[in-house]
VEXFI-187489 format. One line per 8 residues: number of its first residue (from 0); their letters; for each residue x, y, z of C-alpha. Coordinates in nm, 3 decimals, padded with zeros to 5 digits, always signed. Each point is the difference from the previous one (the first is absolute). Layout:
NUM = A = X Y Z  ... .
//
This chain:
0 = MPTVIGFE = +20.140 +36.041 +08.744  -00.136 +00.138 -00.329  +00.234 +00.038 -00.298  -00.061 +00.310 -00.212  +00.149 +00.095 -00.338  +00.025 +00.370 -00.088  +00.016 +00.163 -00.345  +00.153 +00.350 -00.027 .
8 = GSANKLGI = +00.033 +00.203 -00.320  -00.108 +00.358 +00.072  +00.308 +00.161 -00.157  +00.317 -00.126 -00.170  +00.060 -00.291 +00.243  -00.180 -00.330 -00.053  +00.014 -00.218 +00.310  -00.171 -00.316 +00.122 .
16 = GIIRDGEV = +00.056 -00.112 +00.359  -00.126 -00.276 +00.226  -00.052 +00.042 +00.377  -00.090 -00.264 +00.256  -00.070 +00.118 +00.355  +00.255 +00.281 -00.003  +00.265 -00.194 -00.192  +00.106 +00.115 -00.347 .
24 = LSNPRVTY = +00.017 -00.323 -00.205  +00.092 +00.173 -00.329  +00.010 +00.350 -00.146  +00.132 +00.017 -00.360  -00.016 +00.333 -00.185  +00.088 +00.143 -00.341  +00.040 +00.369 -00.084  -00.082 +00.180 -00.322 .
32 = VTPPGEGF = +00.308 +00.218 -00.066  -00.004 +00.276 -00.262  +00.303 +00.177 -00.157  +00.164 +00.290 +00.193  -00.200 +00.323 -00.023  -00.329 -00.182 -00.058  -00.288 -00.084 +00.232  -00.229 -00.303 -00.037 .
40 = QPRDTARH = -00.332 +00.030 -00.183  -00.309 -00.190 +00.127  -00.056 -00.189 -00.327  +00.362 -00.120 -00.031  +00.013 -00.090 +00.370  -00.319 -00.208 -00.035  +00.153 -00.184 -00.297  +00.310 -00.076 +00.209 .
48 = HQAHVLEV = -00.216 -00.144 +00.279  -00.206 -00.207 -00.243  +00.319 -00.143 -00.153  +00.150 -00.106 +00.335  -00.290 -00.076 +00.236  -00.027 -00.375 -00.066  +00.373 -00.067 +00.043  +00.000 +00.205 +00.325 .
56 = LQKALDEA = -00.305 -00.194 +00.123  +00.175 -00.331 -00.071  +00.315 +00.125 +00.172  -00.200 +00.103 +00.309  -00.155 -00.348 +00.029  +00.336 -00.174 -00.067  +00.193 +00.209 +00.255  -00.271 -00.057 +00.263 .
64 = NISHREID = +00.008 -00.369 -00.091  -00.380 -00.029 +00.006  -00.271 -00.079 -00.251  -00.300 +00.222 -00.074  -00.217 -00.243 +00.202  +00.172 +00.121 +00.318  -00.094 +00.364 -00.066  -00.300 +00.111 +00.208 .
72 = CIAYTKGP = -00.059 +00.345 -00.147  +00.107 +00.231 -00.284  +00.078 +00.367 +00.073  +00.058 +00.266 -00.264  +00.068 +00.375 -00.006  -00.330 +00.181 -00.051  +00.169 +00.344 +00.000  +00.131 +00.265 +00.013 .
80 = GMGAPLVS = +00.231 -00.013 -00.299  +00.023 +00.023 -00.378  -00.319 -00.120 -00.168  +00.129 -00.229 -00.276  +00.262 -00.188 +00.211  -00.248 -00.040 +00.289  -00.266 -00.149 -00.226  +00.240 -00.231 -00.187 .
88 = VALVARTV = +00.114 -00.164 +00.328  -00.348 -00.002 +00.162  -00.130 -00.186 -00.306  +00.251 -00.281 +00.063  -00.082 -00.011 +00.373  -00.373 -00.019 -00.077  +00.053 -00.277 -00.258  +00.220 -00.200 +00.237 .
96 = AQLWNKPI = -00.257 +00.035 +00.283  -00.271 -00.144 -00.225  +00.221 -00.276 -00.146  +00.120 -00.108 +00.344  -00.343 +00.062 +00.159  +00.141 +00.225 +00.276  -00.136 +00.316 +00.168  +00.150 +00.332 -00.112 .
104 = IGVNHCIG = +00.076 +00.324 +00.184  +00.066 +00.348 -00.144  +00.276 +00.167 +00.203  +00.085 +00.369 +00.041  +00.361 +00.039 -00.120  +00.092 +00.245 +00.279  -00.134 -00.233 +00.269  +00.205 -00.281 -00.157 .
112 = HIEMGRLI = +00.313 +00.207 +00.067  -00.104 +00.075 +00.359  -00.088 -00.362 +00.088  +00.323 -00.128 -00.157  +00.200 +00.256 +00.198  -00.174 -00.098 +00.324  +00.060 -00.370 -00.068  +00.369 +00.027 -00.089 .
120 = TNAQNPTV = +00.101 +00.251 +00.271  -00.240 -00.107 +00.279  -00.100 +00.364 +00.052  -00.311 +00.000 +00.219  -00.183 +00.328 -00.057  +00.231 +00.230 -00.198  -00.055 +00.336 -00.163  +00.059 -00.090 -00.366 .
128 = LYVSGGNT = +00.179 +00.203 -00.266  -00.104 -00.148 -00.334  +00.226 +00.128 -00.279  +00.004 -00.134 -00.355  -00.015 +00.100 -00.366  -00.376 +00.043 +00.015  -00.078 +00.085 +00.364  +00.123 +00.210 +00.292 .
136 = QVIAYSQK = -00.202 -00.024 +00.321  +00.045 +00.020 +00.378  -00.234 -00.259 +00.151  -00.103 -00.121 +00.345  -00.252 -00.265 +00.106  -00.307 +00.103 +00.200  -00.347 -00.152 +00.044  -00.002 -00.258 -00.280 .
144 = KYRIFGET = +00.156 +00.230 -00.263  +00.347 +00.104 -00.114  -00.035 +00.377 +00.038  +00.192 +00.234 -00.231  +00.158 +00.281 +00.204  +00.181 +00.164 -00.288  +00.080 -00.064 -00.365  +00.137 +00.153 -00.316 .
152 = IDIAVGNC = -00.230 +00.255 -00.158  +00.148 -00.053 -00.348  +00.255 -00.265 -00.105  +00.145 -00.283 +00.208  +00.356 +00.027 +00.134  +00.107 -00.301 -00.210  -00.142 +00.163 -00.311  +00.199 +00.317 +00.077 .
160 = LDRFARIL = +00.323 -00.203 +00.032  -00.078 -00.207 -00.312  -00.066 +00.308 -00.211  +00.319 +00.167 +00.116  +00.192 -00.318 -00.087  -00.145 +00.029 -00.351  +00.127 +00.360 -00.028  +00.352 -00.121 +00.093 .
168 = KLSNDPSP = -00.042 -00.301 -00.235  +00.076 -00.243 +00.285  -00.070 -00.369 -00.061  -00.337 -00.150 +00.093  +00.176 -00.323 +00.101  -00.062 -00.111 +00.274  -00.200 +00.322 +00.065  +00.047 +00.375 -00.056 .
176 = GYNIEQKA = -00.033 +00.072 +00.373  +00.279 -00.247 +00.085  +00.231 +00.164 -00.253  -00.076 +00.347 +00.142  +00.085 -00.138 +00.346  +00.339 -00.121 -00.125  +00.068 +00.327 -00.188  -00.090 +00.202 +00.312 .
184 = KEGKKLIE = +00.292 -00.165 +00.184  +00.234 +00.192 -00.235  -00.164 +00.333 +00.093  +00.195 +00.250 +00.215  -00.196 +00.323 -00.047  -00.351 +00.064 +00.133  -00.198 +00.214 -00.243  -00.293 +00.182 +00.156 .
192 = LPYVTKGM = -00.333 -00.124 -00.134  -00.363 +00.090 +00.086  -00.118 -00.175 +00.317  -00.375 -00.056 -00.025  -00.192 -00.137 +00.297  -00.357 +00.123 +00.041  -00.118 -00.108 +00.343  +00.013 -00.379 -00.018 .
200 = DVSFSGIL = +00.020 -00.008 -00.381  +00.295 +00.026 -00.237  +00.045 +00.118 -00.358  +00.273 -00.110 -00.241  -00.087 +00.131 -00.348  +00.136 +00.352 +00.061  +00.329 -00.139 +00.133  +00.034 -00.216 -00.313 .
208 = SHIEHVGR = -00.065 +00.300 -00.229  +00.248 +00.211 +00.199  +00.285 -00.253 +00.003  -00.050 -00.069 -00.370  +00.019 +00.372 -00.085  +00.282 +00.098 +00.241  +00.187 -00.330 -00.033  +00.051 +00.037 -00.376 .
216 = KLLKSGEC = +00.150 +00.348 +00.049  +00.229 -00.112 +00.284  +00.118 -00.309 -00.191  +00.071 +00.212 -00.309  +00.203 +00.256 +00.198  +00.187 -00.276 +00.188  -00.121 +00.130 +00.339  -00.123 -00.345 +00.102 .
224 = TPGDLCFS = +00.007 -00.367 -00.104  -00.289 -00.245 -00.063  +00.097 -00.155 +00.335  -00.054 +00.335 +00.176  -00.347 +00.029 -00.153  -00.098 -00.355 +00.101  +00.136 +00.057 +00.352  -00.189 +00.331 +00.036 .
232 = LQETLFAM = -00.326 -00.144 -00.133  +00.012 -00.301 +00.235  +00.087 +00.208 +00.308  -00.285 +00.245 -00.065  -00.270 -00.256 -00.086  +00.090 -00.231 +00.289  +00.016 +00.286 +00.254  -00.358 +00.091 -00.097 .
240 = LVEVTERA = -00.114 -00.361 +00.041  +00.170 -00.039 +00.338  -00.162 +00.324 +00.121  -00.358 -00.101 -00.081  +00.058 -00.354 +00.132  +00.128 +00.137 +00.331  -00.305 +00.224 +00.029  -00.230 -00.301 -00.051 .
248 = MAHCGSNE = +00.196 -00.196 +00.263  -00.038 +00.285 +00.248  -00.374 +00.017 -00.070  -00.044 -00.377 +00.048  +00.242 -00.031 +00.293  +00.174 -00.266 -00.209  +00.337 -00.156 +00.086  +00.036 -00.200 -00.324 .
256 = VLIVGGVG = +00.048 +00.115 -00.358  -00.014 -00.235 -00.300  +00.116 +00.097 -00.350  -00.161 -00.193 -00.287  -00.012 +00.030 -00.380  +00.275 +00.000 -00.262  +00.169 +00.323 +00.119  +00.012 -00.159 +00.348 .
264 = CNKRLQEM = +00.309 -00.197 -00.111  +00.198 +00.325 -00.012  +00.273 -00.021 +00.265  +00.023 +00.379 +00.039  -00.375 +00.029 +00.067  +00.030 -00.281 +00.256  +00.300 +00.176 +00.160  -00.182 +00.336 +00.029 .
272 = MGIMAEER = -00.315 -00.163 +00.135  +00.212 -00.204 +00.245  +00.158 +00.319 +00.142  -00.344 +00.156 +00.053  -00.135 -00.318 +00.160  +00.299 -00.027 +00.235  -00.044 +00.362 +00.113  -00.363 -00.080 +00.085 .
280 = GAKLFATD = +00.087 -00.325 +00.179  -00.182 -00.187 -00.278  +00.099 -00.296 -00.216  +00.040 -00.009 -00.379  -00.113 -00.301 -00.204  +00.086 -00.047 -00.368  +00.041 -00.285 -00.249  +00.237 -00.069 -00.288 .
288 = MRFCIDNG = -00.055 -00.018 -00.376  -00.163 -00.345 +00.015  -00.303 +00.132 +00.186  -00.018 +00.381 -00.031  -00.005 -00.001 -00.382  -00.334 -00.117 -00.146  -00.027 -00.379 +00.034  -00.257 -00.279 -00.001 .
296 = AMIAQAGW = +00.059 -00.112 +00.359  -00.127 +00.331 +00.139  -00.331 -00.048 -00.183  -00.010 -00.361 +00.125  +00.064 +00.117 +00.358  -00.277 +00.264 -00.005  -00.225 -00.259 -00.169  +00.090 -00.253 +00.271 .
304 = EMFVSGIT = -00.100 +00.247 +00.275  -00.329 +00.075 -00.178  -00.074 -00.368 -00.072  +00.062 -00.107 +00.363  -00.234 +00.279 +00.118  -00.274 -00.136 -00.228  +00.021 +00.231 -00.302  -00.019 -00.114 -00.364 .
312 = TPIKETFC = -00.100 +00.188 -00.317  -00.296 -00.120 -00.212  +00.128 -00.079 -00.351  -00.230 +00.263 -00.155  +00.170 +00.265 +00.216  +00.359 -00.094 -00.095  +00.061 +00.317 -00.199  +00.294 +00.243 +00.026 .
320 = TQRYRTDE = +00.004 +00.368 +00.083  +00.287 +00.242 -00.059  -00.115 +00.209 +00.297  -00.045 -00.209 +00.313  +00.083 +00.188 +00.316  +00.171 -00.161 +00.298  -00.267 +00.132 +00.238  -00.288 -00.152 -00.201 .
328 = VEVTWRD = +00.074 -00.352 +00.124  -00.155 -00.135 +00.319  +00.283 -00.165 +00.193  -00.184 -00.299 +00.148  +00.314 -00.188 +00.106  +00.141 +00.245 +00.257  -00.118 +00.085 +00.354 .
//
């Protein structure tokens, strides 16, 4: 029963988690929160991670009630993500691996989300919708790879929501997407927005430009409320995502769908996906904020799977890459 510690810091969440044989021993996390209307810059985010990483590491060991001697392997996020935060956390993981004399594994962030989702929900072979601030992909496993069936051709769905939250000056605490979700509950009026699916792919940048332009006019004239705009944006974006996910399920003959990534916490997205799944006689799997938002345990879990299947990363290859596609990784741990 190997024990693996995972370091995650690809965006504004810094998390360190410890997994032993499918059990989450600890999973502390801190978030870099900026003022309303502002995003987070790579340099400032990296400084945040550098300032907090040692206390989060200590907390992870304390909560798991183990010493570093009981750790069998170190896993860290190799990519994708923001360059400076990725490197600042990988540096700590690499240092710790050498100090503790342990093997190290570079993990694909997206695969971390998928493996965590599979562990927590017990989904066997689901079609995966991966939705976050940096990524939007429809994924299914086949022949030792996670295959991408469709994805965003411009910005991620989470980025679209975050940027609209900035326009409305909504708080970034706990996250812009969460605050849009709450605001959308006040919405009564559905405003027609562009609906952009292109085969299996989706596009969000035009919708963002449109709602920004039209929304300002409608708010000024009193024809709609911020709640109406949030409601309309969510309904349109999520309908697009459900459509392309259903198409992938039909192609794969799949009867399971798993939502992972930070936007996967959204109850309305889960509700819409659940309706589609029920109509198909399929089952929906989703997790809560502890595991769908970026966290260290998901990197530990993917690292655990890789370690058990005999994979480690030579120290000279423990670099980071901002572009690291889900379908680049050979999945040695699945049949």
